[in-house]
N, C-alpha and C positions, 0 to 999 in steps of 0.2 A: 575523598570522593569514594561512591562505589567501584571494586573487583572488573574489571575484565574480562569478559567471555572469549571476545575478538580482538583482535588487531590487524589493519591490513597498510601494508607501506610502498606506497611507490606501484602497486598495484595496471599495470595495463598490459592489454592482451589484441594480440594483430590478428585480423581473416585476409590470407593471402597481404594482398598490398596495402588495403585501408584498416587500421586501426578503432576495435569497438568500443573498448575504455584508455583512459589514458592518468597516470599517473592520481591512482586513486588514495588516499587514507582515512583513514577511521578506527572507532575503537568503540565496542557495543557491550555494555554494560552488562552483570550477571542474572539479573529482571528485569522484568518488564518486555513493551513492545515498541520495537524502534520501529519508524514507515519509511521504506525506501519507492523513493515517490518517482512516476517518469512520464514522459511519454516514449509509447508503442516503439521501441528502437534507438531508445536510450541509451543501453548498457545494463539494463539491470540484471535481464536475466543469466551475461555475461559475469558480471558480477555475483552472481548467489550461483551459476556454477563449477566458478573456480573457486570458491567457498565453501561450497560443500565436499571438495575435488573431483567433481565431475567432469572438467575440463583443467588441462596445467597450462597456466599461466605464463605469457609471455615471460615477463619482467614482472620484481617485486617478489612478496612475500605476507602470506595468510598466517595467522597466528588463529588456533582454537585450544583454550584453555592452556596458553604459552605455549602448545606445538605446531612447531612449523608443518605445516599440512604440507610440503611437500617433502618434505625429509621422510617424516612420521604419519605415511598418509593414510595406515590404519586404526595408531590409535585418533588421531585429533580428530576420526571419521567414525570412531564409538560415543564422540561426544557429542553430532549432529542426530536433528530428525530434518528429513529435507520430504518438501511435496512439491513436483513443480509443477506448472503451468496446467500440464496433461498429466493424471494422477498416472503413476502404471499398476493400472489394475490387470488383474489376469481375470475375465465376467466369466471364466469357466470356473470356476474354484469358488466353492463359499467362503463365507465371513471368514469363520474359523483356519478356514485350511490356508486363506491365503494368508492372513494376522499369525499363522506361525510360521509357514513360509517366510515371512518376512523379518520374522525371532531372530529365524533362521540364521539369515543370509549376515544376519549382526552378532553373528559367533554368542547368540548367549547361552550361558549352560542349558543343558536339556530342563534339571530340574526348576528353572528361573521363567522356563518358555510362559507354561501354563495359565501361574498367575498374570503373568505380565501381560497378558492375551485378556483375560480379564480383566484387567484394572483399565485395558485401552479402550477396551468396548465400553463396560459401563461410564467413563468419561468423554464420551463422545458419544454419549446415545445409541449405540447398535447394538447392546448386549444381548436384545431378541431381533435380533436376527443371526443370531452366529451361523444355522443353518444355512442360509437362503446363499442364494447363485449370485455373483457379483452383477450379472446381465441384467438380475431380477429387482432390480435397487434403484429407486430415482436418482436424478440429478446431487438433489441435495445430499441424498443417508450414502451417496459412493465419495462425495466430495468427504463425507465426517467419516470412512475407512478410510482414504488418503492421509485425512488428517490419522487414524488411528494408527499408525503404520507410519508417521514421524512418529510418534513418540513414545511406540507399545518396547524401545529398547530404555526409555525414561533417560533422555538426553538432556548436557545442561543449555544445547543449542537448538532451536526448533525453524529456521529456515521456509514460511508459504509463500510460494510464488503466486499471485493471481486468482487466493482460494476460493474470493465469490464470485469471480466469472464462470456467465452463464446459468444462476443462479434464482430462481424469481425470489420477490419483495423477501417473503416470510424466511426462507432458507435462509437471507443470508443474513438477516437478523440473527439466526438463529445458529449460526458458523461465527459467525462475532460474539454472539456469550461467551462460546467455546474457545475462541480466540483467550478471548478475558480469563475464563477460569485458565488453562495451561500458562500461562503469562504470570500468574498466581505465584509463581515456583519455578521459574525459569525465564531466559532468555528470548524472545521472539521476532524473528525477523519480517515482517506484513509489507510485500510487493506489490504496489499498485498503480496505476495508472490514470484512477479514479483519486479525485484530493480528499475530496468529501468520505470517501470510505478511511482515507487515513485520518481525516483531525478525527471521527468518531472513533478511532480506534486510543492513536500513537500518543505518546507525551514529546517522544523525540522525533527528527521527522532528516534522514537525509537524500535530497537530490538533486539527481541525476540527469545532466543533457549533454548531449551529443558526449557521451561516456567521461566528463567530465564531472564531480561533483560542484554542484555552486550554492547548493547552501548542506550547512548541518550545525542542528541549531531544538531547542526543544518550541511545539508546537505553539504556542503561543506567542515567542518570535517572529515562527515562522510569519502570524498570521494580522503582526506590528509591523513585518518589515514590509508586506504587498499590503498597499492601500488601494482600496475602494476608487475608482476615475467612472463610475458610472453609476443611474438611480434607473430602477424601470419606475414608472408612472401609469395606472390603471386608473381612466379617466371615463362617463359618461357621456358626456360633450367635448371632446379635445379635439384643441386649436390647430393651426395649420400650424410647422417646422419653425414660421418663421417667427411667430409670435413667442413661441418658448425660448430659441433661440435669441430672444430680448431681454432675461432674465442675464442679470451680470454673472459671469463666472460659467456659464455654459458655451462650451464650444462645438456643441456639436449634437443631433438630431435624430433618433432614427426612426419607426416606424415597424412595430413588429409584429402588429396584428391593430382591427381598425382602431382598436381601443384602446390601445398599448403601445406606451413608444421608451424609448433609452431613449438617457439623457447623459451627458457623457459631460463631464465639466474640470476643472484646473485642480479638482483637489482641495476647493474652498469649503472648510466644514458647515458652513450655515446654509448655502446650500441647499440643503432640504425642506429649510422654511421659510428664502424666498417664494422657490416651488409654489410652497401650500399654496403662502399669501397668493400670488399673482392668477394660482387657482380662482382662487375664492373669491377675490375681485374682478375676475373675468368670465367667470361663470364655464368654469374648466369641468367643475363636478368629481371631485378628484375620491377618487374609493379606494387608490392604499398607492404607498409608496416605498420601499424596500431598496437597500442597498444591492445591485448587480453584484456576485459571485465572479472573481473577476476570471473568467477562461485560462487552464492551465497551457497554452503555451503561449498566452500572453503573459504569465507568472514567472515562464524560462527566460521569456526573452526580457522581462526587469531584472529576473536575476543573474542572468545572464551576461548584460550589461553592466551589475555593478561590481562581476567581479571579472573581466575585462580589464 
């Protein structure tokens, strides 16, 4: 079994009278990307802020590489690189000035700072922007600098909170590739409320809903755990809703556009074949049929109900 870099036991936190998280327990190994998935307000950021020492928990314990975060926060934080949802950039500094400043905050020995900054810039693809002001960088490159500050001190754990938020599609692809590269020799926690992002990057997933862990396993197990219960059909000659509802196994039908419908079914694995047969026999002129990706809130509902 892989050694752990993170161990969380009975973690709970309360803001005034309401609990943000309750009884969070998890372990994370020393290599690879772990997805922390949850809807907005589920408790992801609270968990990460406590994990990184930015917030003191109400109850429970956090261990980083065996070090208790509450008892020895400075030692524990030496093992962590953190990119919050809003990167902590000083826009009037150049990239070099900012990364040297961040390395100094991490109390790196002075003789190690210059080579460490150079390495972080090269890994994050910003080495040619060293003398440029941060305010003059695009959103994608600002995010790269944010990741560079998280790895400049060569931590064993990197925590990224919504690192692809606000980026265009090309920038998202580039940041994904960078995260995969960083995870080759350390653990990365990748937080997102976007299921597809987590599916593309992670082999393991922790899902939080309403402040509690509702799923903790591999991505393969997650995909098997949540079964699709609807199909999307695109037809040139779509029938009335009542005609589709006559097909055995169909429970409900709704039009998405004039030629596209969502067909809800009861889990029967033969449903697609029956719909294709009906289309051929009745002249619906089916052009495409595909399983509908379950909406995230529906997944949470399924997982929460199975864990209650």
